[in-house]
C-alpha positions in Angstrom: -133.7 46.7 31.8 -130.5 47.6 33.6 -129.1 46.7 37.0 -126.1 48.2 38.9 -123.4 46.0 40.1 -120.3 46.5 42.3 -116.9 45.0 41.8 -115.2 43.1 44.6 -114.1 45.6 47.4 -111.8 43.2 49.4 -109.0 40.8 48.6 -110.1 37.5 47.0 -108.3 34.2 46.9 -109.2 31.9 44.1 -107.9 28.4 43.5 -107.7 27.6 39.8 -109.8 24.6 38.7 -108.7 22.2 36.0 -111.2 23.6 33.5 -109.7 27.1 34.0 -106.1 26.1 33.5 -104.3 27.2 30.4 -105.7 30.8 30.3 -103.4 33.8 30.4 -103.7 35.6 33.7 -104.7 38.9 32.1 -107.5 37.3 30.1 -108.8 35.4 33.1 -109.0 38.6 35.2 -110.7 40.5 32.3 -113.4 37.8 32.2 -113.7 37.5 36.0 -113.8 41.2 36.8 -116.5 42.4 34.4 -116.5 46.1 33.8 -113.0 46.8 35.1 -110.9 48.8 32.6 -108.1 46.7 31.1 -105.6 49.5 32.1 -106.5 48.9 35.8 -106.0 45.1 35.5 -102.6 45.5 33.8 -101.5 48.1 36.4 -102.4 45.6 39.1 -100.3 42.9 37.4 -97.3 45.2 36.9 -97.4 46.5 40.4 -97.6 43.0 42.0 -101.0 43.5 43.5 -102.1 40.4 41.7 -100.1 37.3 42.9 -100.1 33.6 42.0 -98.9 31.3 44.7 -97.7 34.4 46.6 -95.4 35.4 43.8 -95.4 38.1 41.1 -96.2 37.0 37.6 -96.2 38.6 34.1 -99.4 39.3 32.2 -98.5 36.4 29.9 -98.4 33.8 32.6 -100.7 30.9 31.9 -102.7 29.6 34.9 -102.2 26.0 36.1 -104.7 23.8 38.0 -104.2 24.3 41.7 -102.7 27.8 41.4 -103.8 30.1 44.3 -104.6 33.5 42.9 -104.7 36.6 45.0 -106.8 39.4 43.5 -106.8 42.9 45.2 -109.8 45.2 45.3 -110.2 46.6 41.8 -113.1 48.9 42.7 -114.2 51.4 40.1 -117.5 53.3 39.8 -120.7 51.5 39.6 -121.3 49.7 36.3 -124.6 49.5 34.6 -125.4 45.9 33.6 -127.9 45.5 30.8 -130.3 42.6 31.5 -132.8 43.0 28.6 -132.3 43.9 24.9 -134.3 46.2 22.8 -136.5 44.4 20.2 -134.5 46.0 17.3 -131.1 44.7 18.6 -132.4 41.3 19.5 -134.0 40.9 16.0 -130.8 42.2 14.3 -128.6 39.7 16.2 -131.0 36.8 15.7 -131.1 37.5 11.9 -127.3 37.8 11.9 -126.8 34.1 13.0 -125.1 32.1 10.2 -124.7 28.9 12.1 -125.4 27.4 15.5 -124.9 24.0 17.2 -123.9 22.7 20.6 -120.3 23.7 20.2 -120.4 27.2 18.7 -122.3 30.0 17.2 -121.2 32.0 14.1 -122.7 35.4 13.4 -122.5 38.2 10.8 -121.6 41.0 13.2 -123.1 44.4 12.3 -120.8 47.3 11.9 -120.9 49.8 14.8 -121.4 47.1 17.5 -118.4 46.4 19.7 -117.7 42.7 20.4 -117.6 43.4 24.1 -118.4 46.1 26.6 -115.7 48.6 27.7 -115.2 51.7 29.7 -117.3 53.7 27.3 -119.5 50.9 26.0 -122.2 49.3 28.1 -123.1 46.5 25.8 -121.3 44.4 23.1 -122.0 41.3 21.1 -120.9 38.9 23.8 -123.1 40.5 26.5 -126.1 40.7 24.1 -125.7 37.0 23.0 -125.4 35.9 26.7 -128.8 37.5 27.3 -130.3 35.9 24.2 -128.8 32.5 25.1 -129.2 32.7 28.8 -129.8 28.9 28.9 -126.1 28.4 27.9 -123.8 28.3 31.0 -120.8 29.1 28.8 -120.5 31.6 25.9 -117.2 33.3 25.0 -115.7 35.1 22.1 -113.2 33.0 20.1 -111.7 36.1 18.4 -112.4 39.8 17.9 -113.4 42.2 15.2 -113.0 46.0 15.4 -116.2 47.9 16.2 -116.5 49.3 12.7 -115.8 46.0 11.0 -118.7 43.7 10.1 -118.7 40.0 9.3 -118.0 36.5 10.5 -117.5 36.2 14.3 -117.3 33.0 16.2 -118.6 32.4 19.8 -117.8 29.2 21.6 -120.4 27.4 23.7 -117.9 25.3 25.8 -114.4 25.8 27.1 -113.2 22.8 25.1 -114.5 24.4 21.9 -113.0 27.7 22.8 -109.5 26.3 23.4 -109.7 24.2 20.2 -110.7 27.1 18.0 -108.2 29.5 19.5 -105.4 27.0 19.1 -106.3 26.7 15.4 -106.0 30.5 15.1 -102.7 30.6 16.9 -101.3 27.9 14.6 -102.6 29.7 11.5 -105.0 26.8 10.6 -107.9 29.2 10.2 -108.5 30.8 6.8 -109.7 34.4 7.3 -110.7 36.4 4.3 -112.0 40.0 4.3 -113.6 42.1 1.6 -112.3 45.7 1.5 -112.4 48.6 -0.9 -109.0 50.3 -1.3 -107.8 53.4 -3.0 -106.2 53.3 -6.5 -105.1 50.2 -8.4 -102.8 47.5 -7.1 -99.8 46.6 -9.2 -100.8 42.9 -9.6 -103.8 40.7 -9.3 -102.3 39.2 -6.2 -100.1 41.2 -3.8 -98.3 39.9 -0.7 -97.5 42.4 2.0 -95.1 41.3 4.8 -94.4 44.1 7.3 -93.8 43.7 11.0 -96.3 45.7 13.0 -95.9 47.5 16.3 -98.6 48.9 18.5 -97.8 52.5 19.2 -99.4 55.5 21.0 -99.2 59.0 19.7 -98.7 62.0 22.0 -102.3 62.9 21.5 -103.2 59.6 23.1 -104.7 58.0 19.9 -103.8 54.3 19.6 -102.0 53.6 16.4 -100.3 50.6 14.8 -97.2 51.3 12.7 -94.8 49.2 10.5 -91.7 48.6 12.6 -88.8 46.1 12.1 -89.0 45.4 15.8 -92.7 44.6 15.7 -94.6 41.3 15.3 -94.2 39.5 11.9 -97.3 40.1 9.8 -98.4 38.9 6.4 -101.4 39.7 4.2 -102.4 38.6 0.7 -104.4 41.2 -1.3 -106.3 39.8 -4.3 -108.1 42.1 -6.6 -111.7 41.0 -7.1 -113.2 44.0 -9.0 -111.8 47.2 -10.5 -113.3 50.7 -10.7 -112.0 54.0 -11.9 -110.2 55.1 -8.8 -110.5 52.1 -6.4 -110.7 48.3 -6.2 -112.7 45.7 -4.3 -110.1 43.4 -2.8 -110.1 40.1 -0.9 -107.6 40.3 1.9 -106.4 37.0 3.3 -104.8 37.1 6.7 -101.8 34.8 7.5 -101.4 36.5 10.9 -103.9 38.3 13.1 -102.4 41.6 14.2 -104.4 44.6 15.4 -105.5 46.7 12.4 -103.3 44.5 10.1 -105.3 44.9 6.9 -105.7 48.6 7.4 -102.0 49.3 8.1 -100.7 46.9 5.4 -102.9 48.4 2.7 -102.1 52.0 3.7 -98.4 51.2 3.6 -98.8 50.3 -0.1 -100.6 53.6 -0.8 -103.9 51.8 -1.1 -105.7 52.7 2.1 -109.1 51.2 3.0 -112.1 53.4 2.1 -113.7 55.1 5.1 -110.7 54.6 7.3 -110.4 57.7 9.5 -107.3 56.5 11.3 -105.0 55.3 8.5 -106.8 56.3 5.4 -106.8 59.1 2.9 -109.0 62.1 3.7 -109.7 63.2 0.2 -110.5 59.6 -0.9 -112.8 59.1 2.1 -114.6 62.3 1.2 -115.2 61.1 -2.4 -116.6 57.8 -1.1 -118.9 59.6 1.3 -120.4 61.4 -1.6 -121.1 57.9 -3.1 -122.9 56.9 0.1 -120.1 55.2 2.2 -120.8 56.1 5.8 -118.5 53.5 7.5 -115.2 51.7 7.2 -115.3 49.4 4.2 -113.9 46.3 5.9 -116.0 43.1 6.1 -115.0 39.7 7.5 -116.3 37.9 4.5 -115.2 34.2 4.9 -114.0 31.9 7.6 -112.7 28.3 7.2 -111.6 26.1 10.0 -112.0 22.6 11.5 -115.1 22.1 13.5 -114.0 21.8 17.2 -116.0 18.5 17.7 -116.2 16.7 14.4 -112.8 17.9 13.1 -114.3 18.4 9.6 -113.5 21.6 7.7 -116.3 24.1 7.7 -116.6 27.4 5.7 -118.9 30.3 6.5 -119.5 33.3 4.3 -121.2 36.6 5.4 -122.7 38.6 2.6 -121.8 42.2 2.3 -124.2 44.4 4.3 -126.6 46.4 2.3 -124.8 49.7 3.1 -121.6 48.4 1.4 -123.4 46.6 -1.4 -125.0 49.8 -2.4 -121.6 51.6 -2.7 -120.4 48.8 -5.0 -123.5 49.0 -7.1 -123.0 52.7 -7.5 -119.3 52.3 -8.4 -120.3 49.6 -11.0 -122.8 52.0 -12.6 -120.4 54.9 -12.8 -117.6 52.7 -14.2 -119.7 50.9 -16.8 
């Protein structure tokens, strides 16, 4: 079932509560103004339409308790809000749950499902889980995965848990490991790639990330797990969490990720399609962090989805 909703059409004034303090202004607006394109929100911040305590602020400004926030009309076209899930999606998400308690929920996100709705996407993981867990007053994404990437994804059930988990990620206290299939054979069993990355936009309008000395420091460890004739199954450990980091770092070493249409090798992708690969071979396999309430270290693993496991099985048979 779907309902239509309208965004606010007049200026709003909001006083920031103590439990809302600490958020970046851009993230606060994105959460508050559901369905508004991010580009519209950033434009409102740059132009000074959004004000805090009557003054201009940058998108990186962190809200403080008592701040008076002025939000202009950010009207766009009507947005369709999904209020019920199909049985197939509901069952798939229910079966994907790896862990749940009062503080958080960890799922094995399916490939092809965005983590949140956008201008071209009506429904993402967070919207779907809010419908499934409508009894929870608070449910937010702790981090993100690309739409085509599957695997471990954490959702927080309280603001305290959200802030705790996000702080662990900012301070590199979270151990993130991915499974990926890459072209060719790496030089060593373990390979460190340290390349600064910069978000870039090509003239065609496609968003790209490129190695750039002026970009953000980025570090990935690639550890070979299994070798085949023309590719390897690799564990990629992230020391930083940049956009498309694994894909760009591996491609920079001439070992692009299988099925990567943006940074990959066209001929290699074609070969893997013939072996049954129909998606990006990137899976958030393991997450380790401290539980936001108990403080004890917890580790979660998400098995490879059947579609990727079948490709590995075929590679094993042909390489035997």
